[in-house]
PyMOL CGO cylinders between C-alpha atoms (Angstrom):
from pymol import cmd
from pymol.cgo import CYLINDER

trace = [
    CYLINDER, 13.41, -21.00, 6.61, 15.50, -23.47, 8.55, 0.3, 1, 1, 1, 1, 1, 1,
    CYLINDER, 15.50, -23.47, 8.55, 18.63, -21.50, 7.72, 0.3, 1, 1, 1, 1, 1, 1,
    CYLINDER, 18.63, -21.50, 7.72, 17.04, -18.41, 9.26, 0.3, 1, 1, 1, 1, 1, 1,
    CYLINDER, 17.04, -18.41, 9.26, 16.20, -20.49, 12.31, 0.3, 1, 1, 1, 1, 1, 1,
    CYLINDER, 16.20, -20.49, 12.31, 19.76, -21.82, 12.49, 0.3, 1, 1, 1, 1, 1, 1,
    CYLINDER, 19.76, -21.82, 12.49, 21.32, -18.35, 12.20, 0.3, 1, 1, 1, 1, 1, 1,
    CYLINDER, 21.32, -18.35, 12.20, 18.73, -16.53, 14.28, 0.3, 1, 1, 1, 1, 1, 1,
    CYLINDER, 18.73, -16.53, 14.28, 21.19, -15.58, 17.03, 0.3, 1, 1, 1, 1, 1, 1,
    CYLINDER, 21.19, -15.58, 17.03, 23.53, -14.04, 14.44, 0.3, 1, 1, 1, 1, 1, 1,
    CYLINDER, 23.53, -14.04, 14.44, 20.72, -11.88, 13.12, 0.3, 1, 1, 1, 1, 1, 1,
    CYLINDER, 20.72, -11.88, 13.12, 19.90, -10.79, 16.66, 0.3, 1, 1, 1, 1, 1, 1,
    CYLINDER, 19.90, -10.79, 16.66, 23.51, -9.66, 17.20, 0.3, 1, 1, 1, 1, 1, 1,
    CYLINDER, 23.51, -9.66, 17.20, 22.89, -7.22, 14.33, 0.3, 1, 1, 1, 1, 1, 1,
    CYLINDER, 22.89, -7.22, 14.33, 19.67, -6.14, 16.09, 0.3, 1, 1, 1, 1, 1, 1,
    CYLINDER, 19.67, -6.14, 16.09, 17.69, -7.54, 13.15, 0.3, 1, 1, 1, 1, 1, 1,
    CYLINDER, 17.69, -7.54, 13.15, 14.33, -9.22, 13.41, 0.3, 1, 1, 1, 1, 1, 1,
    CYLINDER, 14.33, -9.22, 13.41, 13.03, -11.95, 11.15, 0.3, 1, 1, 1, 1, 1, 1,
    CYLINDER, 13.03, -11.95, 11.15, 9.40, -11.93, 10.02, 0.3, 1, 1, 1, 1, 1, 1,
    CYLINDER, 9.40, -11.93, 10.02, 8.00, -14.78, 7.93, 0.3, 1, 1, 1, 1, 1, 1,
    CYLINDER, 8.00, -14.78, 7.93, 4.96, -13.75, 5.89, 0.3, 1, 1, 1, 1, 1, 1,
    CYLINDER, 4.96, -13.75, 5.89, 2.77, -16.01, 3.81, 0.3, 1, 1, 1, 1, 1, 1,
    CYLINDER, 2.77, -16.01, 3.81, -0.62, -15.88, 2.18, 0.3, 1, 1, 1, 1, 1, 1,
    CYLINDER, -0.62, -15.88, 2.18, -1.29, -19.24, 3.87, 0.3, 1, 1, 1, 1, 1, 1,
    CYLINDER, -1.29, -19.24, 3.87, -4.01, -19.39, 6.49, 0.3, 1, 1, 1, 1, 1, 1,
    CYLINDER, -4.01, -19.39, 6.49, -3.02, -18.81, 10.12, 0.3, 1, 1, 1, 1, 1, 1,
    CYLINDER, -3.02, -18.81, 10.12, -3.35, -22.49, 11.10, 0.3, 1, 1, 1, 1, 1, 1,
    CYLINDER, -3.35, -22.49, 11.10, -0.95, -23.46, 8.30, 0.3, 1, 1, 1, 1, 1, 1,
    CYLINDER, -0.95, -23.46, 8.30, 1.54, -20.84, 9.49, 0.3, 1, 1, 1, 1, 1, 1,
    CYLINDER, 1.54, -20.84, 9.49, 1.30, -22.02, 13.11, 0.3, 1, 1, 1, 1, 1, 1,
    CYLINDER, 1.30, -22.02, 13.11, 1.89, -25.63, 12.08, 0.3, 1, 1, 1, 1, 1, 1,
    CYLINDER, 1.89, -25.63, 12.08, 4.83, -24.77, 9.82, 0.3, 1, 1, 1, 1, 1, 1,
    CYLINDER, 4.83, -24.77, 9.82, 6.48, -22.60, 12.50, 0.3, 1, 1, 1, 1, 1, 1,
    CYLINDER, 6.48, -22.60, 12.50, 6.08, -25.37, 15.05, 0.3, 1, 1, 1, 1, 1, 1,
    CYLINDER, 6.08, -25.37, 15.05, 7.34, -28.01, 12.59, 0.3, 1, 1, 1, 1, 1, 1,
    CYLINDER, 7.34, -28.01, 12.59, 10.62, -26.21, 11.93, 0.3, 1, 1, 1, 1, 1, 1,
    CYLINDER, 10.62, -26.21, 11.93, 11.00, -24.82, 15.46, 0.3, 1, 1, 1, 1, 1, 1,
    CYLINDER, 11.00, -24.82, 15.46, 11.37, -21.20, 14.33, 0.3, 1, 1, 1, 1, 1, 1,
    CYLINDER, 11.37, -21.20, 14.33, 11.96, -18.64, 17.11, 0.3, 1, 1, 1, 1, 1, 1,
    CYLINDER, 11.96, -18.64, 17.11, 10.77, -15.72, 14.98, 0.3, 1, 1, 1, 1, 1, 1,
    CYLINDER, 10.77, -15.72, 14.98, 7.29, -14.44, 14.14, 0.3, 1, 1, 1, 1, 1, 1,
    CYLINDER, 7.29, -14.44, 14.14, 5.11, -15.76, 11.34, 0.3, 1, 1, 1, 1, 1, 1,
    CYLINDER, 5.11, -15.76, 11.34, 2.32, -13.64, 9.85, 0.3, 1, 1, 1, 1, 1, 1,
    CYLINDER, 2.32, -13.64, 9.85, -0.64, -15.04, 7.94, 0.3, 1, 1, 1, 1, 1, 1,
    CYLINDER, -0.64, -15.04, 7.94, -1.45, -12.58, 5.15, 0.3, 1, 1, 1, 1, 1, 1,
    CYLINDER, -1.45, -12.58, 5.15, -4.40, -14.50, 3.73, 0.3, 1, 1, 1, 1, 1, 1,
    CYLINDER, -4.40, -14.50, 3.73, -5.84, -11.40, 2.03, 0.3, 1, 1, 1, 1, 1, 1,
    CYLINDER, -5.84, -11.40, 2.03, -2.46, -10.50, 0.52, 0.3, 1, 1, 1, 1, 1, 1,
    CYLINDER, -2.46, -10.50, 0.52, -2.53, -6.97, 1.93, 0.3, 1, 1, 1, 1, 1, 1,
    CYLINDER, -2.53, -6.97, 1.93, 0.96, -6.96, 3.44, 0.3, 1, 1, 1, 1, 1, 1,
    CYLINDER, 0.96, -6.96, 3.44, 2.57, -8.64, 0.45, 0.3, 1, 1, 1, 1, 1, 1,
    CYLINDER, 2.57, -8.64, 0.45, 0.81, -6.23, -1.88, 0.3, 1, 1, 1, 1, 1, 1,
    CYLINDER, 0.81, -6.23, -1.88, 1.88, -3.19, 0.19, 0.3, 1, 1, 1, 1, 1, 1,
    CYLINDER, 1.88, -3.19, 0.19, 5.53, -4.27, 0.04, 0.3, 1, 1, 1, 1, 1, 1,
    CYLINDER, 5.53, -4.27, 0.04, 5.39, -5.05, -3.66, 0.3, 1, 1, 1, 1, 1, 1,
    CYLINDER, 5.39, -5.05, -3.66, 6.07, -8.77, -3.31, 0.3, 1, 1, 1, 1, 1, 1,
    CYLINDER, 6.07, -8.77, -3.31, 2.64, -10.12, -4.26, 0.3, 1, 1, 1, 1, 1, 1,
    CYLINDER, 2.64, -10.12, -4.26, 2.88, -12.53, -7.17, 0.3, 1, 1, 1, 1, 1, 1,
    CYLINDER, 2.88, -12.53, -7.17, 0.40, -11.42, -9.84, 0.3, 1, 1, 1, 1, 1, 1,
    CYLINDER, 0.40, -11.42, -9.84, -2.23, -13.88, -11.08, 0.3, 1, 1, 1, 1, 1, 1,
    CYLINDER, -2.23, -13.88, -11.08, -1.00, -16.77, -8.93, 0.3, 1, 1, 1, 1, 1, 1,
    CYLINDER, -1.00, -16.77, -8.93, -3.40, -17.97, -6.27, 0.3, 1, 1, 1, 1, 1, 1,
    CYLINDER, -3.40, -17.97, -6.27, -1.16, -20.33, -4.31, 0.3, 1, 1, 1, 1, 1, 1,
    CYLINDER, -1.16, -20.33, -4.31, 0.52, -19.21, -1.11, 0.3, 1, 1, 1, 1, 1, 1,
    CYLINDER, 0.52, -19.21, -1.11, 4.08, -18.02, -1.35, 0.3, 1, 1, 1, 1, 1, 1,
    CYLINDER, 4.08, -18.02, -1.35, 6.31, -17.39, 1.64, 0.3, 1, 1, 1, 1, 1, 1,
    CYLINDER, 6.31, -17.39, 1.64, 8.35, -14.25, 2.14, 0.3, 1, 1, 1, 1, 1, 1,
    CYLINDER, 8.35, -14.25, 2.14, 11.00, -13.69, 4.77, 0.3, 1, 1, 1, 1, 1, 1,
    CYLINDER, 11.00, -13.69, 4.77, 11.59, -10.09, 5.79, 0.3, 1, 1, 1, 1, 1, 1,
    CYLINDER, 11.59, -10.09, 5.79, 14.72, -9.06, 7.69, 0.3, 1, 1, 1, 1, 1, 1,
    CYLINDER, 14.72, -9.06, 7.69, 13.93, -5.91, 9.64, 0.3, 1, 1, 1, 1, 1, 1,
    CYLINDER, 13.93, -5.91, 9.64, 16.71, -3.73, 11.03, 0.3, 1, 1, 1, 1, 1, 1,
    CYLINDER, 16.71, -3.73, 11.03, 16.86, -0.87, 13.47, 0.3, 1, 1, 1, 1, 1, 1,
    CYLINDER, 16.86, -0.87, 13.47, 14.22, 1.79, 13.08, 0.3, 1, 1, 1, 1, 1, 1,
    CYLINDER, 14.22, 1.79, 13.08, 12.02, -0.83, 11.37, 0.3, 1, 1, 1, 1, 1, 1,
    CYLINDER, 12.02, -0.83, 11.37, 13.89, -0.59, 8.09, 0.3, 1, 1, 1, 1, 1, 1,
    CYLINDER, 13.89, -0.59, 8.09, 13.41, -3.56, 5.74, 0.3, 1, 1, 1, 1, 1, 1,
    CYLINDER, 13.41, -3.56, 5.74, 16.96, -4.74, 5.05, 0.3, 1, 1, 1, 1, 1, 1,
    CYLINDER, 16.96, -4.74, 5.05, 16.31, -7.82, 2.94, 0.3, 1, 1, 1, 1, 1, 1,
    CYLINDER, 16.31, -7.82, 2.94, 13.46, -9.91, 1.52, 0.3, 1, 1, 1, 1, 1, 1,
    CYLINDER, 13.46, -9.91, 1.52, 13.71, -13.55, 0.50, 0.3, 1, 1, 1, 1, 1, 1,
    CYLINDER, 13.71, -13.55, 0.50, 10.98, -15.50, -1.21, 0.3, 1, 1, 1, 1, 1, 1,
    CYLINDER, 10.98, -15.50, -1.21, 10.19, -19.20, -1.13, 0.3, 1, 1, 1, 1, 1, 1,
    CYLINDER, 10.19, -19.20, -1.13, 13.25, -21.37, -1.72, 0.3, 1, 1, 1, 1, 1, 1,
    CYLINDER, 13.25, -21.37, -1.72, 15.59, -18.36, -1.63, 0.3, 1, 1, 1, 1, 1, 1,
    CYLINDER, 15.59, -18.36, -1.63, 15.25, -18.47, 2.17, 0.3, 1, 1, 1, 1, 1, 1,
    CYLINDER, 15.25, -18.47, 2.17, 17.57, -21.49, 2.11, 0.3, 1, 1, 1, 1, 1, 1,
    CYLINDER, 17.57, -21.49, 2.11, 20.62, -19.25, 1.74, 0.3, 1, 1, 1, 1, 1, 1,
    CYLINDER, 20.62, -19.25, 1.74, 20.78, -16.47, 4.33, 0.3, 1, 1, 1, 1, 1, 1,
    CYLINDER, 20.78, -16.47, 4.33, 24.08, -14.99, 3.12, 0.3, 1, 1, 1, 1, 1, 1,
    CYLINDER, 24.08, -14.99, 3.12, 22.42, -12.06, 1.30, 0.3, 1, 1, 1, 1, 1, 1,
    CYLINDER, 22.42, -12.06, 1.30, 20.30, -11.25, 4.34, 0.3, 1, 1, 1, 1, 1, 1,
    CYLINDER, 20.30, -11.25, 4.34, 23.28, -11.46, 6.67, 0.3, 1, 1, 1, 1, 1, 1,
    CYLINDER, 23.28, -11.46, 6.67, 25.30, -9.20, 4.38, 0.3, 1, 1, 1, 1, 1, 1,
    CYLINDER, 25.30, -9.20, 4.38, 22.46, -6.67, 4.37, 0.3, 1, 1, 1, 1, 1, 1,
    CYLINDER, 22.46, -6.67, 4.37, 22.51, -6.69, 8.18, 0.3, 1, 1, 1, 1, 1, 1,
    CYLINDER, 22.51, -6.69, 8.18, 26.23, -6.12, 8.37, 0.3, 1, 1, 1, 1, 1, 1,
    CYLINDER, 26.23, -6.12, 8.37, 26.01, -3.16, 5.98, 0.3, 1, 1, 1, 1, 1, 1,
    CYLINDER, 26.01, -3.16, 5.98, 23.33, -1.44, 8.01, 0.3, 1, 1, 1, 1, 1, 1,
]
cmd.load_cgo(trace, "trace")
């Protein structure tokens, strides 16, 4: 997540938006966002509806998992990272430059 924070301005030059989604409760999301100083939105998906709709819900696992969605123009999902994969933003940045 910190790498998305650090490269946030680069994503914005591609007119991309970052959306962090987790099945954590809202208070946990608020605290985590504040802790890392993220300028992008965090969504608490405690019922798993959003993650299920986008096909990223982990079956049979009850712990919260974080997903980072990179949204391009016309609200197109360009890239999705999960958990520790959000450390390296190169795939997401490449997806933005191809769009």
